[in-house]
C-alpha positions in Angstrom: -12.3 -36.0 14.5 -14.5 -33.0 15.1 -12.9 -30.1 17.0 -14.8 -28.3 19.8 -14.5 -25.0 17.8 -16.6 -26.6 15.0 -19.5 -27.2 17.3 -22.5 -24.7 17.2 -23.5 -23.7 20.7 -26.8 -21.8 20.9 -27.3 -18.1 21.9 -26.9 -19.2 25.6 -23.7 -21.1 24.8 -25.3 -24.5 25.2 -25.6 -27.6 23.1 -28.0 -30.5 23.8 -26.4 -33.8 24.8 -28.3 -37.0 24.3 -26.9 -39.6 26.7 -27.1 -43.2 25.6 -26.1 -46.5 27.3 -23.1 -47.8 25.4 -24.1 -51.4 25.9 -27.9 -51.5 25.5 -28.1 -48.3 23.3 -31.0 -47.1 25.5 -31.5 -43.4 25.7 -30.8 -42.4 29.3 -31.4 -38.7 29.4 -31.2 -35.3 27.6 -28.9 -32.7 29.1 -27.0 -29.6 28.1 -23.4 -28.8 27.9 -21.5 -25.6 27.5 -17.9 -25.4 26.3 -16.5 -25.6 29.8 -18.6 -28.7 30.8 -17.7 -30.4 27.4 -14.0 -29.8 28.0 -14.3 -31.2 31.6 -16.3 -34.2 30.3 -13.5 -35.0 27.8 -10.7 -34.4 30.3 -12.2 -36.4 33.1 -14.0 -39.0 30.8 -17.2 -38.6 32.9 -20.2 -36.6 32.0 -20.4 -33.0 33.2 -23.3 -30.8 32.2 -24.5 -27.3 32.6 -27.6 -27.1 34.9 -30.0 -24.6 33.4 -32.1 -24.6 36.5 -29.2 -23.9 38.9 -27.0 -22.0 36.5 -23.9 -23.9 37.2 -21.8 -26.8 36.2 -23.1 -30.3 37.3 -21.0 -33.4 37.3 -23.3 -36.4 37.0 -22.8 -38.6 40.0 -21.1 -36.1 42.3 -23.8 -36.4 44.9 -25.5 -39.8 44.0 -22.4 -41.7 43.0 -24.1 -42.6 39.7 -21.3 -41.5 37.5 -21.4 -41.9 33.7 -18.1 -43.0 32.2 -17.8 -41.7 28.6 -17.1 -44.1 25.8 -17.6 -41.6 23.0 -19.0 -38.2 22.1 -20.4 -37.8 18.6 -21.7 -34.6 16.9 -24.6 -34.6 14.5 -24.3 -33.5 10.9 -25.1 -29.9 11.7 -22.7 -29.8 14.7 -25.4 -28.5 17.0 -26.2 -31.6 19.0 -24.3 -34.4 20.7 -24.7 -38.0 21.4 -22.8 -39.1 24.5 -22.3 -42.9 24.8 -21.6 -44.0 28.4 -21.1 -46.8 30.8 -23.2 -45.9 33.9 -22.6 -46.7 37.6 -26.3 -46.4 38.4 -29.7 -44.9 37.5 -29.6 -42.0 35.0 -32.7 -40.3 36.3 -32.9 -38.3 39.5 -36.1 -40.3 40.3 -34.1 -43.4 40.6 -35.1 -45.0 37.3 -32.7 -46.5 34.7 -33.6 -43.8 32.2 -35.4 -40.5 32.2 -37.5 -41.7 29.4 -40.0 -44.1 31.0 -43.5 -42.6 30.4 -45.0 -43.7 27.1 -47.0 -41.0 25.1 -47.9 -43.3 22.2 -47.4 -46.9 21.4 -48.2 -48.3 17.9 -49.9 -51.7 18.4 -48.9 -52.7 14.9 -45.3 -52.4 15.7 -43.2 -54.1 18.5 -40.0 -53.0 20.0 -37.6 -55.8 20.7 -34.4 -56.1 22.6 -32.4 -58.9 24.3 -32.7 -57.1 27.5 -36.5 -57.1 27.3 -36.6 -60.8 26.4 -34.2 -61.7 29.2 -36.5 -59.7 31.6 -39.5 -61.7 30.3 -37.6 -65.0 30.8 -36.8 -63.9 34.3 -40.3 -63.1 35.0 -41.3 -66.7 34.1 -38.7 -68.0 36.6 -39.7 -65.7 39.4 -43.5 -65.9 38.7 -44.2 -69.3 37.1 -47.0 -69.3 34.6 -49.0 -72.4 33.8 -48.6 -73.6 30.3 -45.4 -71.5 29.7 -42.6 -73.3 27.9 -40.1 -71.1 29.7 -41.6 -72.0 33.1 -41.5 -75.6 32.1 -37.7 -75.4 31.4 -37.0 -73.9 34.8 -39.1 -76.5 36.5 -37.1 -79.3 34.8 -33.9 -77.7 35.8 -30.4 -77.0 34.4 -29.9 -80.4 32.9 -33.0 -80.0 30.7 -31.9 -76.5 29.7 -28.4 -77.7 28.8 -29.9 -80.5 26.8 -32.0 -78.0 24.8 -28.9 -75.7 24.2 -27.0 -78.7 22.9 -29.9 -79.8 20.6 -30.3 -76.2 19.2 -26.6 -75.9 18.6 -26.8 -79.1 16.5 -29.7 -77.7 14.6 -27.7 -74.6 13.8 -24.9 -76.7 12.5 -27.1 -78.8 10.3 -29.0 -75.8 8.8 -25.7 -74.0 8.1 -24.1 -77.1 6.7 -27.1 -77.3 4.2 -26.5 -73.7 3.3 -30.1 -73.0 4.3 -29.9 -69.3 5.4 -33.5 -68.9 6.5 -33.4 -72.1 8.6 -30.1 -71.1 10.0 -31.5 -67.8 11.1 -34.5 -69.6 12.7 -32.3 -72.1 14.5 -29.9 -69.4 15.7 -32.9 -67.6 17.2 -34.0 -70.8 19.0 -30.4 -71.3 20.3 -30.3 -67.6 21.5 -33.5 -68.0 23.4 -32.3 -71.2 25.2 -28.9 -69.6 26.0 -30.8 -66.7 27.6 -32.8 -69.2 29.6 -29.5 -70.8 30.8 -28.1 -67.3 31.6 -31.2 -66.5 33.7 -31.0 -69.9 35.5 -27.4 -69.3 36.4 -27.8 -65.5 37.2 -25.7 -64.3 34.4 -26.5 -60.9 33.0 -26.2 -59.6 29.5 -23.9 -56.9 30.9 -21.4 -59.6 31.8 -21.5 -61.0 28.3 -21.1 -57.5 26.8 -18.1 -56.9 29.1 -16.4 -60.2 28.1 -16.9 -59.5 24.4 -15.6 -55.9 24.9 -12.5 -57.2 26.6 -11.8 -59.6 23.8 -12.2 -56.8 21.2 -9.6 -54.8 23.1 -7.2 -57.8 23.1 -7.8 -58.3 19.4 -7.1 -54.6 18.7 -3.9 -54.8 20.6 -2.8 -58.0 18.7 -3.5 -56.2 15.4 -1.4 -53.2 16.4 1.4 -55.4 17.5 1.3 -57.3 14.2 1.4 -53.9 12.3 4.3 -52.7 14.4 6.2 -56.0 13.8 5.6 -55.8 10.0 7.1 -52.3 9.9 10.2 -53.2 11.8 
């Protein structure tokens, strides 16, 4: 664990802090901390920055209610920059957007960014604004029973591919299953955040069970 004394603040006593969504890994904002704001952040487990424009401490969410609950703070190899992983209560940007980084400067047409969040948003768009010829729209039009049938079929395909030890086919079928599960989630109004939270809660339980087993083994 890195001690605060090991960090390298600049000549103004500041260190850049890149704030990232702990669940989606999306970059939310770039802010600055001084030693005091960092200590407050650690103590209160909520982000506190140094406002360069106002020249004073600034607790994120103190006026908007959009607090950022800290999961971890990690220093880079040179100890002169931080990554702050958070769970946020609302938009990170003062303009009301999810992230301060929304305006593209360059996009490489030969490369494509992908995330489950973006795919779910696309699926949601096919539900809210049906598109003729879209398979996703077709599934929503047929209803939940059809979607459930496809989830069942794709689950079976995953099992068959894995049973045959066909790694490539298993990956292909897992992707198909994932897509249809996302369609089901959208149809039922389930968010990825709910799934993340459920998985995270199970991780905590598993960690506690592991600790209990270690304690029992020592006694």
